[in-house]
A tleap script that builds the chain and sets N, CA, C and O, in Angstrom:
source leaprc.protein.ff14SB
mol = sequence {
  NGLU ILE GLN LEU VAL GLU SER GLY GLY GLY
  LEU VAL GLN THR GLY LYS SER LEU ARG LEU
  SER CYS ALA GLY SER GLY PHE ALA PHE GLU
  ASP TYR VAL ILE GLY TRP PHE ARG GLN ALA
  PRO GLY LYS GLU ARG GLU GLY VAL SER SER
  ILE ASN ASN PHE ASP GLY THR THR TYR ILE
  GLU ASP SER VAL LYS ASP ARG PHE THR ILE
  SER ARG GLY ASP ALA ARG ASN GLU VAL VAL
  LEU GLN MET ASN ASN VAL ARG PRO GLU ASP
  THR GLY VAL TYR TYR CYS ALA ALA GLU ALA
  ALA ARG MET ASP ALA ILE GLY TRP TYR PHE
  ASP PRO GLN ASN TYR ASP HIE TRP GLY GLN
  GLY ILE GLN VAL THR VAL ALA CSER
}
set mol.1.N position { 10.139 6.772 -17.297 }
set mol.1.CA position { 9.199 7.422 -16.366 }
set mol.1.C position { 8.607 6.355 -15.394 }
set mol.1.O position { 8.054 5.337 -15.811 }
set mol.2.N position { 8.745 6.629 -14.178 }
set mol.2.CA position { 8.129 5.747 -13.140 }
set mol.2.C position { 6.622 5.873 -13.164 }
set mol.2.O position { 6.078 6.977 -13.139 }
set mol.3.N position { 5.948 4.731 -13.213 }
set mol.3.CA position { 4.495 4.745 -13.163 }
set mol.3.C position { 4.060 3.638 -12.152 }
set mol.3.O position { 4.684 2.582 -12.056 }
set mol.4.N position { 2.997 3.922 -11.429 }
set mol.4.CA position { 2.437 3.037 -10.533 }
set mol.4.C position { 0.893 3.011 -10.717 }
set mol.4.O position { 0.231 4.047 -10.786 }
set mol.5.N position { 0.384 1.815 -10.790 }
set mol.5.CA position { -1.068 1.689 -11.024 }
set mol.5.C position { -1.669 0.785 -9.993 }
set mol.5.O position { -1.244 -0.355 -9.807 }
set mol.6.N position { -2.726 1.341 -9.284 }
set mol.6.CA position { -3.384 0.547 -8.293 }
set mol.6.C position { -4.634 -0.110 -8.937 }
set mol.6.O position { -5.258 0.453 -9.836 }
set mol.7.N position { -4.950 -1.248 -8.470 }
set mol.7.CA position { -6.198 -1.948 -8.847 }
set mol.7.C position { -6.753 -2.758 -7.730 }
set mol.7.O position { -6.054 -3.040 -6.757 }
set mol.8.N position { -8.027 -3.150 -7.847 }
set mol.8.CA position { -8.602 -4.022 -6.872 }
set mol.8.C position { -9.540 -3.435 -5.852 }
set mol.8.O position { -10.127 -4.151 -5.040 }
set mol.9.N position { -9.681 -2.092 -5.900 }
set mol.9.CA position { -10.537 -1.461 -4.898 }
set mol.9.C position { -12.011 -1.649 -5.261 }
set mol.9.O position { -12.361 -2.320 -6.232 }
set mol.10.N position { -12.875 -1.014 -4.421 }
set mol.10.CA position { -14.285 -1.128 -4.604 }
set mol.10.C position { -15.047 -1.118 -3.384 }
set mol.10.O position { -14.534 -0.700 -2.346 }
set mol.11.N position { -16.282 -1.562 -3.425 }
set mol.11.CA position { -17.188 -1.562 -2.299 }
set mol.11.C position { -17.133 -2.986 -1.680 }
set mol.11.O position { -17.217 -3.979 -2.403 }
set mol.12.N position { -16.995 -3.069 -0.370 }
set mol.12.CA position { -16.964 -4.411 0.295 }
set mol.12.C position { -17.708 -4.288 1.620 }
set mol.12.O position { -17.767 -3.214 2.220 }
set mol.13.N position { -18.261 -5.379 2.053 }
set mol.13.CA position { -18.938 -5.417 3.291 }
set mol.13.C position { -17.945 -5.654 4.449 }
set mol.13.O position { -16.885 -6.259 4.287 }
set mol.14.N position { -18.358 -5.130 5.645 }
set mol.14.CA position { -17.535 -5.328 6.823 }
set mol.14.C position { -17.249 -6.807 7.080 }
set mol.14.O position { -18.124 -7.664 6.958 }
set mol.15.N position { -16.049 -7.062 7.423 }
set mol.15.CA position { -15.640 -8.475 7.674 }
set mol.15.C position { -15.160 -9.275 6.426 }
set mol.15.O position { -14.638 -10.385 6.529 }
set mol.16.N position { -15.356 -8.679 5.313 }
set mol.16.CA position { -14.869 -9.399 4.059 }
set mol.16.C position { -13.456 -9.020 3.709 }
set mol.16.O position { -12.814 -8.259 4.434 }
set mol.17.N position { -12.966 -9.538 2.612 }
set mol.17.CA position { -11.632 -9.301 2.191 }
set mol.17.C position { -11.552 -8.514 0.918 }
set mol.17.O position { -12.509 -8.483 0.144 }
set mol.18.N position { -10.424 -7.875 0.683 }
set mol.18.CA position { -10.154 -7.199 -0.514 }
set mol.18.C position { -8.655 -7.287 -0.869 }
set mol.18.O position { -7.819 -7.253 0.035 }
set mol.19.N position { -8.325 -7.390 -2.061 }
set mol.19.CA position { -6.947 -7.515 -2.507 }
set mol.19.C position { -6.628 -6.386 -3.423 }
set mol.19.O position { -7.176 -6.272 -4.519 }
set mol.20.N position { -5.688 -5.505 -2.944 }
set mol.20.CA position { -5.218 -4.386 -3.792 }
set mol.20.C position { -3.917 -4.736 -4.429 }
set mol.20.O position { -3.064 -5.379 -3.818 }
set mol.21.N position { -3.764 -4.332 -5.615 }
set mol.21.CA position { -2.480 -4.601 -6.364 }
set mol.21.C position { -1.909 -3.249 -6.864 }
set mol.21.O position { -2.609 -2.314 -7.253 }
set mol.22.N position { -0.558 -3.256 -6.809 }
set mol.22.CA position { 0.185 -2.101 -7.254 }
set mol.22.C position { 1.106 -2.579 -8.333 }
set mol.22.O position { 1.995 -3.385 -8.059 }
set mol.23.N position { 0.943 -2.136 -9.501 }
set mol.23.CA position { 1.814 -2.557 -10.602 }
set mol.23.C position { 2.824 -1.387 -10.956 }
set mol.23.O position { 2.383 -0.255 -11.154 }
set mol.24.N position { 4.061 -1.638 -11.029 }
set mol.24.CA position { 5.020 -0.566 -11.304 }
set mol.24.C position { 5.688 -0.805 -12.665 }
set mol.24.O position { 5.801 -1.932 -13.146 }
set mol.25.N position { 6.111 0.279 -13.242 }
set mol.25.CA position { 6.900 0.242 -14.479 }
set mol.25.C position { 7.820 1.388 -14.558 }
set mol.25.O position { 7.620 2.414 -13.906 }
set mol.26.N position { 8.837 1.229 -15.354 }
set mol.26.CA position { 9.737 2.372 -15.615 }
set mol.26.C position { 10.841 2.502 -14.598 }
set mol.26.O position { 11.561 3.500 -14.586 }
set mol.27.N position { 10.989 1.488 -13.728 }
set mol.27.CA position { 12.108 1.510 -12.727 }
set mol.27.C position { 12.489 0.071 -12.366 }
set mol.27.O position { 11.762 -0.866 -12.695 }
set mol.28.N position { 13.553 -0.091 -11.734 }
set mol.28.CA position { 14.063 -1.345 -11.283 }
set mol.28.C position { 13.365 -1.717 -10.026 }
set mol.28.O position { 13.745 -1.267 -8.946 }
set mol.29.N position { 12.356 -2.524 -10.135 }
set mol.29.CA position { 11.406 -2.775 -8.989 }
set mol.29.C position { 12.164 -3.299 -7.760 }
set mol.29.O position { 11.849 -2.969 -6.617 }
set mol.30.N position { 13.153 -4.109 -8.041 }
set mol.30.CA position { 13.912 -4.740 -6.896 }
set mol.30.C position { 14.685 -3.708 -6.098 }
set mol.30.O position { 15.107 -4.019 -4.984 }
set mol.31.N position { 14.893 -2.518 -6.590 }
set mol.31.CA position { 15.672 -1.516 -5.859 }
set mol.31.C position { 14.851 -0.498 -5.175 }
set mol.31.O position { 15.375 0.529 -4.745 }
set mol.32.N position { 13.560 -0.737 -5.050 }
set mol.32.CA position { 12.672 0.215 -4.476 }
set mol.32.C position { 11.840 -0.290 -3.316 }
set mol.32.O position { 11.553 -1.481 -3.192 }
set mol.33.N position { 11.467 0.644 -2.481 }
set mol.33.CA position { 10.487 0.390 -1.445 }
set mol.33.C position { 9.139 0.742 -2.050 }
set mol.33.O position { 9.001 1.761 -2.728 }
set mol.34.N position { 8.136 -0.112 -1.801 }
set mol.34.CA position { 6.716 0.170 -2.248 }
set mol.34.C position { 5.930 0.273 -0.971 }
set mol.34.O position { 5.913 -0.621 -0.125 }
set mol.35.N position { 5.302 1.373 -0.879 }
set mol.35.CA position { 4.466 1.630 0.278 }
set mol.35.C position { 2.984 1.823 -0.076 }
set mol.35.O position { 2.648 2.409 -1.105 }
set mol.36.N position { 2.120 1.324 0.788 }
set mol.36.CA position { 0.675 1.604 0.714 }
set mol.36.C position { 0.252 2.634 1.678 }
set mol.36.O position { 0.593 2.583 2.860 }
set mol.37.N position { -0.495 3.579 1.184 }
set mol.37.CA position { -1.005 4.689 2.054 }
set mol.37.C position { -2.499 4.766 1.818 }
set mol.37.O position { -3.026 4.262 0.826 }
set mol.38.N position { -3.155 5.404 2.749 }
set mol.38.CA position { -4.621 5.625 2.538 }
set mol.38.C position { -4.993 7.016 3.124 }
set mol.38.O position { -4.353 7.536 4.037 }
set mol.39.N position { -6.017 7.546 2.562 }
set mol.39.CA position { -6.509 8.885 2.952 }
set mol.39.C position { -8.033 8.822 3.097 }
set mol.39.O position { -8.746 8.605 2.117 }
set mol.40.N position { -8.520 9.010 4.310 }
set mol.40.CA position { -9.936 9.083 4.490 }
set mol.40.C position { -10.404 10.506 4.341 }
set mol.40.O position { -9.600 11.427 4.486 }
set mol.41.N position { -11.644 10.719 4.064 }
set mol.41.CA position { -12.146 12.126 3.871 }
set mol.41.C position { -11.836 13.012 5.148 }
set mol.41.O position { -12.106 12.632 6.287 }
set mol.42.N position { -11.288 14.137 4.873 }
set mol.42.CA position { -10.999 15.050 5.919 }
set mol.42.C position { -9.790 14.682 6.793 }
set mol.42.O position { -9.527 15.338 7.801 }
set mol.43.N position { -9.096 13.684 6.420 }
set mol.43.CA position { -7.940 13.225 7.201 }
set mol.43.C position { -6.655 13.268 6.373 }
set mol.43.O position { -6.693 13.315 5.144 }
set mol.44.N position { -5.538 13.251 7.061 }
set mol.44.CA position { -4.286 13.203 6.345 }
set mol.44.C position { -3.945 11.863 5.804 }
set mol.44.O position { -4.442 10.847 6.289 }
set mol.45.N position { -3.131 11.835 4.837 }
set mol.45.CA position { -2.711 10.559 4.250 }
set mol.45.C position { -1.834 9.826 5.284 }
set mol.45.O position { -0.992 10.440 5.940 }
set mol.46.N position { -2.040 8.523 5.415 }
set mol.46.CA position { -1.320 7.745 6.458 }
set mol.46.C position { -0.728 6.455 5.856 }
set mol.46.O position { -1.283 5.845 4.942 }
set mol.47.N position { 0.328 6.112 6.373 }
set mol.47.CA position { 0.999 4.841 5.912 }
set mol.47.C position { 0.344 3.604 6.469 }
set mol.47.O position { 0.003 3.552 7.650 }
set mol.48.N position { 0.170 2.628 5.646 }
set mol.48.CA position { -0.490 1.386 6.027 }
set mol.48.C position { 0.452 0.254 6.098 }
set mol.48.O position { 0.465 -0.512 7.062 }
set mol.49.N position { 1.301 0.135 5.009 }
set mol.49.CA position { 2.230 -0.957 4.949 }
set mol.49.C position { 3.228 -0.669 3.864 }
set mol.49.O position { 2.968 0.108 2.945 }
set mol.50.N position { 4.363 -1.298 3.977 }
set mol.50.CA position { 5.373 -1.134 2.944 }
set mol.50.C position { 6.242 -2.399 2.856 }
set mol.50.O position { 6.287 -3.234 3.760 }
set mol.51.N position { 6.917 -2.481 1.724 }
set mol.51.CA position { 7.846 -3.657 1.521 }
set mol.51.C position { 9.098 -3.100 0.892 }
set mol.51.O position { 9.035 -2.324 -0.061 }
set mol.52.N position { 10.218 -3.492 1.418 }
set mol.52.CA position { 11.506 -3.161 0.834 }
set mol.52.C position { 11.825 -4.263 -0.106 }
set mol.52.O position { 12.172 -5.360 0.332 }
set mol.53.N position { 11.724 -4.021 -1.407 }
set mol.53.CA position { 11.943 -5.095 -2.364 }
set mol.53.C position { 13.405 -5.496 -2.436 }
set mol.53.O position { 13.729 -6.549 -2.985 }
set mol.54.N position { 14.270 -4.695 -1.904 }
set mol.54.CA position { 15.706 -5.012 -1.975 }
set mol.54.C position { 16.012 -6.206 -1.071 }
set mol.54.O position { 16.753 -7.110 -1.457 }
set mol.55.N position { 15.419 -6.203 0.171 }
set mol.55.CA position { 15.708 -7.302 1.062 }
set mol.55.C position { 14.452 -8.023 1.518 }
set mol.55.O position { 14.563 -8.953 2.316 }
set mol.56.N position { 13.259 -7.649 1.057 }
set mol.56.CA position { 12.024 -8.312 1.414 }
set mol.56.C position { 11.416 -7.965 2.720 }
set mol.56.O position { 10.385 -8.521 3.095 }
set mol.57.N position { 12.049 -7.022 3.455 }
set mol.57.CA position { 11.472 -6.674 4.725 }
set mol.57.C position { 10.105 -5.977 4.583 }
set mol.57.O position { 9.916 -5.101 3.738 }
set mol.58.N position { 9.212 -6.378 5.396 }
set mol.58.CA position { 7.856 -5.727 5.352 }
set mol.58.C position { 7.522 -5.011 6.639 }
set mol.58.O position { 8.070 -5.303 7.702 }
set mol.59.N position { 6.561 -4.015 6.510 }
set mol.59.CA position { 6.202 -3.219 7.579 }
set mol.59.C position { 4.723 -3.053 7.544 }
set mol.59.O position { 4.143 -2.730 6.507 }
set mol.60.N position { 4.095 -3.276 8.696 }
set mol.60.CA position { 2.620 -3.123 8.789 }
set mol.60.C position { 2.320 -2.182 9.959 }
set mol.60.O position { 2.868 -2.305 11.054 }
set mol.61.N position { 1.410 -1.226 9.665 }
set mol.61.CA position { 0.961 -0.276 10.706 }
set mol.61.C position { 0.214 -1.040 11.751 }
set mol.61.O position { -0.513 -1.976 11.418 }
set mol.62.N position { 0.362 -0.677 13.028 }
set mol.62.CA position { -0.168 -1.380 14.151 }
set mol.62.C position { -1.712 -1.636 14.064 }
set mol.62.O position { -2.202 -2.704 14.433 }
set mol.63.N position { -2.435 -0.625 13.569 }
set mol.63.CA position { -3.883 -0.731 13.584 }
set mol.63.C position { -4.397 -1.805 12.586 }
set mol.63.O position { -5.549 -2.229 12.673 }
set mol.64.N position { -3.575 -2.217 11.687 }
set mol.64.CA position { -4.019 -3.191 10.663 }
set mol.64.C position { -3.202 -4.493 10.673 }
set mol.64.O position { -3.460 -5.408 9.891 }
set mol.65.N position { -2.252 -4.552 11.538 }
set mol.65.CA position { -1.240 -5.686 11.453 }
set mol.65.C position { -1.884 -7.060 11.573 }
set mol.65.O position { -1.351 -8.033 11.038 }
set mol.66.N position { -3.018 -7.164 12.264 }
set mol.66.CA position { -3.590 -8.492 12.396 }
set mol.66.C position { -4.561 -8.795 11.222 }
set mol.66.O position { -5.119 -9.891 11.160 }
set mol.67.N position { -4.758 -7.859 10.322 }
set mol.67.CA position { -5.739 -8.014 9.256 }
set mol.67.C position { -5.126 -7.821 7.859 }
set mol.67.O position { -5.641 -8.409 6.908 }
set mol.68.N position { -4.092 -7.057 7.691 }
set mol.68.CA position { -3.539 -6.729 6.417 }
set mol.68.C position { -2.166 -7.401 6.327 }
set mol.68.O position { -1.429 -7.536 7.303 }
set mol.69.N position { -1.867 -7.819 5.064 }
set mol.69.CA position { -0.517 -8.273 4.703 }
set mol.69.C position { -0.093 -7.706 3.429 }
set mol.69.O position { -0.886 -7.396 2.539 }
set mol.70.N position { 1.256 -7.568 3.352 }
set mol.70.CA position { 1.827 -7.031 2.075 }
set mol.70.C position { 2.769 -8.079 1.528 }
set mol.70.O position { 3.431 -8.783 2.290 }
set mol.71.N position { 2.835 -8.190 0.197 }
set mol.71.CA position { 3.687 -9.206 -0.363 }
set mol.71.C position { 3.961 -8.893 -1.818 }
set mol.71.O position { 3.266 -8.068 -2.412 }
set mol.72.N position { 4.957 -9.533 -2.405 }
set mol.72.CA position { 5.097 -9.479 -3.873 }
set mol.72.C position { 4.002 -10.256 -4.507 }
set mol.72.O position { 3.542 -11.268 -3.979 }
set mol.73.N position { 3.582 -9.776 -5.655 }
set mol.73.CA position { 2.594 -10.440 -6.385 }
set mol.73.C position { 3.136 -11.445 -7.348 }
set mol.73.O position { 4.349 -11.652 -7.398 }
set mol.74.N position { 2.270 -12.093 -8.133 }
set mol.74.CA position { 2.684 -13.069 -9.062 }
set mol.74.C position { 3.531 -12.462 -10.221 }
set mol.74.O position { 4.446 -13.085 -10.760 }
set mol.75.N position { 3.165 -11.229 -10.555 }
set mol.75.CA position { 3.988 -10.553 -11.522 }
set mol.75.C position { 5.277 -9.996 -10.952 }
set mol.75.O position { 5.333 -9.669 -9.767 }
set mol.76.N position { 6.283 -9.883 -11.744 }
set mol.76.CA position { 7.577 -9.486 -11.234 }
set mol.76.C position { 7.567 -8.120 -10.657 }
set mol.76.O position { 8.332 -7.834 -9.736 }
set mol.77.N position { 6.735 -7.267 -11.158 }
set mol.77.CA position { 6.677 -5.831 -10.770 }
set mol.77.C position { 5.383 -5.461 -9.999 }
set mol.77.O position { 4.870 -4.351 -10.132 }
set mol.78.N position { 4.895 -6.372 -9.231 }
set mol.78.CA position { 3.662 -6.211 -8.533 }
set mol.78.C position { 3.812 -6.379 -7.044 }
set mol.78.O position { 4.558 -7.245 -6.586 }
set mol.79.N position { 3.084 -5.531 -6.249 }
set mol.79.CA position { 2.974 -5.618 -4.867 }
set mol.79.C position { 1.496 -5.722 -4.458 }
set mol.79.O position { 0.654 -4.981 -4.965 }
set mol.80.N position { 1.191 -6.640 -3.546 }
set mol.80.CA position { -0.205 -6.857 -3.199 }
set mol.80.C position { -0.387 -6.411 -1.763 }
set mol.80.O position { 0.477 -6.637 -0.915 }
set mol.81.N position { -1.481 -5.795 -1.503 }
set mol.81.CA position { -1.990 -5.574 -0.139 }
set mol.81.C position { -3.276 -6.396 0.083 }
set mol.81.O position { -4.342 -6.094 -0.454 }
set mol.82.N position { -3.123 -7.418 0.879 }
set mol.82.CA position { -4.269 -8.218 1.206 }
set mol.82.C position { -4.979 -7.732 2.416 }
set mol.82.O position { -4.389 -7.696 3.495 }
set mol.83.N position { -6.153 -7.375 2.300 }
set mol.83.CA position { -6.979 -6.787 3.389 }
set mol.83.C position { -8.065 -7.737 3.810 }
set mol.83.O position { -8.997 -8.021 3.057 }
set mol.84.N position { -7.933 -8.232 5.039 }
set mol.84.CA position { -8.889 -9.160 5.521 }
set mol.84.C position { -9.701 -8.496 6.700 }
set mol.84.O position { -9.267 -7.547 7.354 }
set mol.85.N position { -10.883 -9.075 6.893 }
set mol.85.CA position { -11.719 -8.577 7.957 }
set mol.85.C position { -11.814 -7.082 7.988 }
set mol.85.O position { -11.562 -6.446 9.011 }
set mol.86.N position { -12.174 -6.535 6.879 }
set mol.86.CA position { -12.125 -5.024 6.759 }
set mol.86.C position { -13.243 -4.418 7.617 }
set mol.86.O position { -14.274 -5.023 7.914 }
set mol.87.N position { -12.939 -3.161 7.989 }
set mol.87.CA position { -13.846 -2.402 8.820 }
set mol.87.C position { -14.235 -1.107 8.178 }
set mol.87.O position { -13.527 -0.666 7.272 }
set mol.88.N position { -15.322 -0.450 8.580 }
set mol.88.CA position { -15.695 0.834 7.958 }
set mol.88.C position { -14.569 1.833 8.072 }
set mol.88.O position { -14.428 2.649 7.161 }
set mol.89.N position { -13.770 1.841 9.091 }
set mol.89.CA position { -12.672 2.762 9.278 }
set mol.89.C position { -11.558 2.535 8.243 }
set mol.89.O position { -10.668 3.377 8.128 }
set mol.90.N position { -11.576 1.509 7.544 }
set mol.90.CA position { -10.634 1.225 6.424 }
set mol.90.C position { -11.023 1.931 5.148 }
set mol.90.O position { -10.312 1.860 4.146 }
set mol.91.N position { -12.124 2.596 5.182 }
set mol.91.CA position { -12.631 3.327 3.979 }
set mol.91.C position { -11.689 4.496 3.695 }
set mol.91.O position { -11.269 5.227 4.592 }
set mol.92.N position { -11.381 4.634 2.416 }
set mol.92.CA position { -10.564 5.751 1.962 }
set mol.92.C position { -9.980 5.547 0.583 }
set mol.92.O position { -10.269 4.539 -0.062 }
set mol.93.N position { -9.198 6.438 0.131 }
set mol.93.CA position { -8.454 6.300 -1.135 }
set mol.93.C position { -7.115 5.677 -0.790 }
set mol.93.O position { -6.379 6.210 0.040 }
set mol.94.N position { -6.806 4.609 -1.386 }
set mol.94.CA position { -5.526 3.895 -1.229 }
set mol.94.C position { -4.545 4.205 -2.314 }
set mol.94.O position { -4.894 4.169 -3.494 }
set mol.95.N position { -3.329 4.507 -1.948 }
set mol.95.CA position { -2.328 4.876 -2.894 }
set mol.95.C position { -1.124 3.928 -2.713 }
set mol.95.O position { -0.792 3.539 -1.594 }
set mol.96.N position { -0.499 3.578 -3.800 }
set mol.96.CA position { 0.869 2.976 -3.641 }
set mol.96.C position { 1.844 4.013 -3.985 }
set mol.96.O position { 1.551 4.947 -4.730 }
set mol.97.N position { 3.010 3.862 -3.448 }
set mol.97.CA position { 4.109 4.805 -3.690 }
set mol.97.C position { 5.398 4.091 -3.740 }
set mol.97.O position { 5.537 3.009 -3.171 }
set mol.98.N position { 6.370 4.678 -4.421 }
set mol.98.CA position { 7.730 4.089 -4.573 }
set mol.98.C position { 8.810 5.080 -4.201 }
set mol.98.O position { 8.706 6.280 -4.454 }
set mol.99.N position { 9.884 4.522 -3.572 }
set mol.99.CA position { 10.998 5.321 -3.330 }
set mol.99.C position { 12.242 4.389 -3.334 }
set mol.99.O position { 12.124 3.222 -2.961 }
set mol.100.N position { 13.325 4.847 -3.714 }
set mol.100.CA position { 14.562 4.081 -3.763 }
set mol.100.C position { 14.814 3.360 -2.413 }
set mol.100.O position { 14.709 3.983 -1.357 }
set mol.101.N position { 15.131 2.110 -2.446 }
set mol.101.CA position { 15.264 1.296 -1.209 }
set mol.101.C position { 16.407 1.857 -0.351 }
set mol.101.O position { 17.443 2.307 -0.840 }
set mol.102.N position { 16.154 1.798 0.925 }
set mol.102.CA position { 17.111 2.211 1.885 }
set mol.102.C position { 16.872 1.483 3.192 }
set mol.102.O position { 15.790 0.924 3.371 }
set mol.103.N position { 17.784 1.460 4.077 }
set mol.103.CA position { 17.652 0.916 5.405 }
set mol.103.C position { 17.430 2.159 6.359 }
set mol.103.O position { 18.243 3.082 6.395 }
set mol.104.N position { 16.354 2.133 7.082 }
set mol.104.CA position { 16.029 3.262 7.943 }
set mol.104.C position { 15.157 2.849 9.106 }
set mol.104.O position { 14.751 1.692 9.213 }
set mol.105.N position { 14.882 3.763 9.941 }
set mol.105.CA position { 13.978 3.509 11.075 }
set mol.105.C position { 12.592 3.163 10.594 }
set mol.105.O position { 12.216 3.609 9.510 }
set mol.106.N position { 11.837 2.429 11.296 }
set mol.106.CA position { 10.525 1.999 10.841 }
set mol.106.C position { 9.680 3.162 10.459 }
set mol.106.O position { 8.963 3.059 9.464 }
set mol.107.N position { 9.697 4.220 11.131 }
set mol.107.CA position { 8.875 5.418 10.873 }
set mol.107.C position { 9.044 6.005 9.464 }
set mol.107.O position { 8.145 6.628 8.898 }
set mol.108.N position { 10.243 5.767 8.938 }
set mol.108.CA position { 10.499 6.320 7.552 }
set mol.108.C position { 9.567 5.655 6.563 }
set mol.108.O position { 9.055 6.327 5.667 }
set mol.109.N position { 9.334 4.396 6.688 }
set mol.109.CA position { 8.533 3.708 5.712 }
set mol.109.C position { 7.070 4.096 5.701 }
set mol.109.O position { 6.357 3.856 4.727 }
set mol.110.N position { 6.617 4.716 6.822 }
set mol.110.CA position { 5.210 5.080 6.910 }
set mol.110.C position { 4.919 6.587 6.614 }
set mol.110.O position { 3.776 7.040 6.657 }
set mol.111.N position { 5.988 7.315 6.319 }
set mol.111.CA position { 5.864 8.734 6.103 }
set mol.111.C position { 5.700 9.087 4.644 }
set mol.111.O position { 6.647 8.912 3.878 }
set mol.112.N position { 4.544 9.575 4.215 }
set mol.112.CA position { 4.364 9.848 2.789 }
set mol.112.C position { 5.307 10.900 2.285 }
set mol.112.O position { 5.559 10.923 1.080 }
set mol.113.N position { 5.829 11.740 3.067 }
set mol.113.CA position { 6.768 12.687 2.567 }
set mol.113.C position { 8.095 12.090 2.008 }
set mol.113.O position { 8.833 12.732 1.260 }
set mol.114.N position { 8.334 10.887 2.400 }
set mol.114.CA position { 9.588 10.219 1.984 }
set mol.114.C position { 9.438 9.570 0.621 }
set mol.114.O position { 10.425 9.048 0.103 }
set mol.115.N position { 8.331 9.569 0.047 }
set mol.115.CA position { 8.098 8.888 -1.247 }
set mol.115.C position { 7.919 9.949 -2.453 }
set mol.115.O position { 7.125 10.883 -2.352 }
set mol.116.N position { 8.628 9.761 -3.476 }
set mol.116.CA position { 8.532 10.683 -4.585 }
set mol.116.C position { 7.584 10.290 -5.679 }
set mol.116.O position { 7.176 11.138 -6.473 }
set mol.117.N position { 7.227 9.060 -5.746 }
set mol.117.CA position { 6.452 8.522 -6.915 }
set mol.117.C position { 5.160 7.917 -6.378 }
set mol.117.O position { 5.144 7.126 -5.434 }
set mol.118.N position { 4.079 8.333 -7.033 }
set mol.118.CA position { 2.724 7.909 -6.506 }
set mol.118.C position { 1.863 7.470 -7.660 }
set mol.118.O position { 1.947 7.950 -8.791 }
set mol.119.N position { 0.992 6.480 -7.276 }
set mol.119.CA position { -0.057 6.139 -8.145 }
set mol.119.C position { -1.228 7.106 -8.044 }
set mol.119.O position { -1.218 8.040 -7.243 }
set mol.120.N position { -2.245 6.860 -8.881 }
set mol.120.CA position { -3.310 7.804 -8.871 }
set mol.120.C position { -4.352 7.616 -7.758 }
set mol.120.O position { -5.227 8.448 -7.515 }
set mol.121.N position { -4.191 6.472 -7.109 }
set mol.121.CA position { -5.109 6.118 -5.948 }
set mol.121.C position { -6.364 5.345 -6.425 }
set mol.121.O position { -6.775 5.389 -7.584 }
set mol.122.N position { -6.914 4.660 -5.462 }
set mol.122.CA position { -8.093 3.799 -5.747 }
set mol.122.C position { -8.919 3.829 -4.538 }
set mol.122.O position { -8.414 3.767 -3.417 }
set mol.123.N position { -10.270 3.929 -4.758 }
set mol.123.CA position { -11.232 4.032 -3.681 }
set mol.123.C position { -11.540 2.654 -3.088 }
set mol.123.O position { -11.780 1.681 -3.802 }
set mol.124.N position { -11.523 2.614 -1.723 }
set mol.124.CA position { -11.980 1.464 -1.047 }
set mol.124.C position { -13.114 1.912 -0.082 }
set mol.124.O position { -12.892 2.837 0.699 }
set mol.125.N position { -14.268 1.317 -0.108 }
set mol.125.CA position { -15.391 1.714 0.655 }
set mol.125.C position { -15.831 0.453 1.375 }
set mol.125.O position { -16.134 -0.552 0.732 }
set mol.126.N position { -15.870 0.490 2.701 }
set mol.126.CA position { -16.309 -0.611 3.530 }
set mol.126.C position { -17.690 -0.265 4.070 }
set mol.126.O position { -17.821 0.705 4.817 }
set mol.127.N position { -18.708 -1.014 3.723 }
set mol.127.CA position { -20.053 -0.755 4.152 }
set mol.127.C position { -20.277 -1.554 5.412 }
set mol.127.O position { -19.843 -2.698 5.549 }
set mol.128.N position { -21.004 -0.878 6.369 }
set mol.128.CA position { -21.281 -1.476 7.690 }
set mol.128.C position { -22.528 -2.337 7.625 }
set mol.128.O position { -22.926 -2.924 8.631 }
savepdb mol mol.pdb
quit
């Protein structure tokens, strides 16, 4: 059974940093795309960043590309979302998701409908 567990969320002040981790189990991590998504209250879930573990390609949504980075973590089955200079608009529930690796247009990687496996989500609150 594929499982994804997010960690590292919480309350942070504007301008500070936060490190989110996604730990996966039950699947061949190297053969999957891992995506980070977020959902603010009253808004739709949106893609933030993703990494294709098969070839290492990373994707960052334009609104966060100068502040967020995605990478493989120290653990073999871990993906990290490093969030720097956070803003109140970054507040929301952050989810990691997994889908079998593929080569596709950039938009594919940011569409939550393309991912079948999801973590439970973790709250990130940025105080102004």
